[in-house]
N, C-alpha and C positions, 0 to 999 in steps of 0.2 A: 737085427743089429742096427740097420739103417731104417729109420721110421718113414722118411719122405719117399714117396713112390718115384718121383722124378729122379732123385739122387740114386736110388737103388737101380733104376733102369739105366742111368748113365754108367754106373759101375759095371753092370752086367754087360752092356754094349762094349765098354772098354775092355773088359776081360775077354769077351769073345774075339775082339780084334787082336788082342795080344796072343791068344791061342792060335789064331789063323796065321799071324806073322811068324810065330815059332814053328808052325808046320811048313810054311812056305820058305822061310829063310832061317833055319836053326842058328842059334848063337849070334843073331844080328844085334848089334849094339843098340839099335832103336828099341828093340823089345825090352831090353834092360831098363832103358829110360822110361818107357811107358809103364812098366811094372812098378817102378818107383813112384810114378804119378798116381797109379791105381792105389797103392798102399797109403800114400799121403792123404788122398781123398777119403779113403776108408777110415783112417784114424781121425781125420777132421770131422767127418759126418757122424761117426759113431760116438764121438765125444759131445756132440751138440745136444 
């Protein structure tokens, strides 16, 4: 879906950080914000 290796790596790293945050602090509002950023980047880079 994401052709650029660097963009794909950043999304993977962000996703891993979101998962760790959800494990360490379930329902933390920052996790919701990061998840929104992740999805916005995914939409932007998948459409390029």
